[in-house]
C-alpha positions as CSV (number, residue, x, y, z in Angstrom):
1,M,132.2,68.2,-4.6
2,S,133.9,71.4,-5.7
3,E,130.6,73.3,-4.9
4,S,130.7,72.2,-1.2
5,I,134.4,73.2,-1.0
6,S,133.5,76.6,-2.3
7,R,130.8,77.0,0.3
8,R,133.1,75.9,3.0
9,A,135.8,78.3,1.8
10,L,133.3,81.1,1.6
11,L,132.0,80.3,5.2
12,A,135.6,80.2,6.4
13,R,136.5,83.5,4.8
14,G,133.3,85.0,6.1
15,S,134.1,83.9,9.6
16,L,137.6,85.3,9.4
17,F,136.2,88.6,8.1
18,A,133.6,88.8,10.9
19,A,136.3,87.9,13.5
20,G,138.5,90.7,12.1
21,L,135.6,93.2,12.4
22,M,135.0,92.2,16.0
23,G,138.6,92.9,16.8
24,I,138.6,96.4,15.4
25,P,137.0,98.1,18.5
26,H,139.7,96.5,20.6
27,L,142.4,97.7,18.3
28,L,141.0,101.2,18.3
29,R,140.8,101.3,22.1
30,A,144.4,100.1,22.3
31,A,145.5,102.8,19.8
32,L,143.6,105.5,21.7
33,R,145.0,104.5,25.1
34,K,148.6,105.2,24.1
35,T,148.5,108.8,25.4
36,P,151.9,110.1,26.7
37,M,152.0,111.7,30.1
38,L,154.9,113.3,31.9
39,V,154.9,113.3,35.7
40,Y,157.1,115.5,37.9
41,K,157.3,114.0,41.4
42,D,159.6,113.7,44.4
43,P,161.7,110.5,44.1
44,G,160.7,109.3,47.6
45,C,156.9,109.9,47.3
46,A,155.1,106.5,47.5
47,C,151.6,108.0,46.8
48,C,152.9,109.6,43.6
49,E,154.3,106.2,42.5
50,Q,150.9,104.6,43.2
51,W,149.2,107.3,41.1
52,V,151.7,106.8,38.2
53,T,151.0,103.0,38.4
54,L,147.2,103.8,38.2
55,M,147.7,106.0,35.2
56,R,149.8,103.4,33.4
57,G,147.0,100.8,34.2
58,S,144.5,103.2,32.6
59,G,146.5,103.3,29.3
60,F,148.7,106.3,29.7
61,V,152.4,106.0,28.7
62,V,153.9,107.7,31.7
63,S,157.4,109.2,31.9
64,V,158.6,110.3,35.3
65,R,161.0,113.1,36.1
66,N,162.1,112.9,39.8
67,T,162.9,116.1,41.5
68,S,163.0,117.2,45.1
69,D,162.3,120.8,44.1
70,M,158.7,121.0,42.9
71,A,158.1,124.7,43.5
72,P,159.6,125.8,40.2
73,I,157.5,123.2,38.4
74,K,154.3,124.5,40.0
75,R,155.2,128.0,39.0
76,R,156.2,127.1,35.4
77,Y,152.8,125.4,34.8
78,Q,150.8,128.0,36.7
79,V,149.6,125.8,39.5
80,G,148.5,128.3,42.1
81,P,149.1,127.8,45.9
82,D,145.5,126.8,46.5
83,L,145.8,124.0,44.0
84,V,149.1,122.5,45.0
85,S,149.5,118.7,45.6
86,C,152.5,116.4,45.6
87,H,153.0,115.8,41.8
88,T,152.3,117.6,38.6
89,A,151.6,115.9,35.3
90,L,151.4,117.1,31.7
91,V,149.2,115.4,29.1
92,E,148.2,116.7,25.7
93,G,148.8,120.4,26.7
94,Y,146.9,120.1,30.0
95,V,148.3,120.3,33.6
96,I,147.1,117.6,36.0
97,E,147.9,118.5,39.6
98,G,147.7,115.8,42.3
99,H,145.6,112.8,42.6
100,V,143.1,113.3,39.7
101,P,141.2,110.1,38.8
102,A,142.2,108.6,35.4
103,D,138.6,108.6,34.1
104,L,138.5,112.4,34.6
105,V,141.8,112.9,32.8
106,Q,140.4,110.8,29.9
107,K,137.2,112.9,29.9
108,L,139.2,116.1,29.8
109,L,141.1,114.8,26.8
110,R,137.9,113.7,25.0
111,E,136.1,117.0,25.7
112,K,139.1,119.3,25.3
113,P,137.6,122.2,27.3
114,K,139.4,125.6,27.3
115,T,141.1,125.2,30.7
116,L,144.7,124.9,31.8
117,G,144.1,121.7,33.7
118,L,142.6,119.7,36.6
119,A,143.7,119.6,40.2
120,V,142.9,117.7,43.4
121,P,144.5,120.1,45.9
122,G,146.3,118.6,48.9
123,M,146.5,114.9,49.6
124,V,143.0,113.6,50.1
125,T,142.6,110.1,51.6
126,G,140.5,108.1,49.1
127,S,141.7,109.8,46.0
128,P,143.7,107.7,43.5
129,G,147.0,106.8,45.0
130,M,145.9,107.9,48.4
131,E,143.7,104.9,49.2
132,G,143.3,104.2,52.9
133,P,140.8,103.9,55.7
134,N,138.2,106.6,56.1
135,P,138.2,107.9,52.5
136,Q,137.1,111.6,52.2
137,R,134.9,113.2,49.6
138,Y,136.8,115.6,47.4
139,E,136.5,118.0,44.5
140,V,138.4,117.9,41.2
141,L,138.9,121.5,40.1
142,S,139.5,122.8,36.6
143,F,141.7,125.9,36.6
144,D,142.8,128.5,34.1
145,A,145.9,130.7,33.7
146,K,144.3,133.5,35.7
147,G,143.8,131.3,38.7
148,K,140.0,130.9,38.3
149,T,138.8,127.5,39.4
150,T,135.6,125.6,38.8
151,V,134.4,122.3,40.2
152,Y,134.9,119.8,37.4
153,A,133.7,116.7,39.4
154,R,133.0,115.6,43.0
155,R,134.1,112.2,44.3
């Protein structure tokens, strides 16, 4: 009788151990997704709020600083006039200008290229937070402190 109890106990412990191992990837993903992001935006901008909501849904911990004067923010973070959009975000030392998709921000953080940041210039219908009829194709640009841009992705 004690032998069968020992087997049952071993099986139970083994099952608990296996279940614990299966949960590790989920815990790791949860831990990795806690990336802080600071977003500067106009307090009345609905599309910026939608983008912030999308970033939060993608695992970023977003803090918002509302300001009606975005020009000094753009200058401080070296966002050139050709890159300007409605909001500017900071994440792990990178500048994210405008409606950049979350998966590309995550890719940037994984790959850690030598760039100042990513931008989707303007307010492109179909970009994250700018959903609507007749979505347009757009480019996500990487940019450096000297103003040089490169196409990072096309959507």
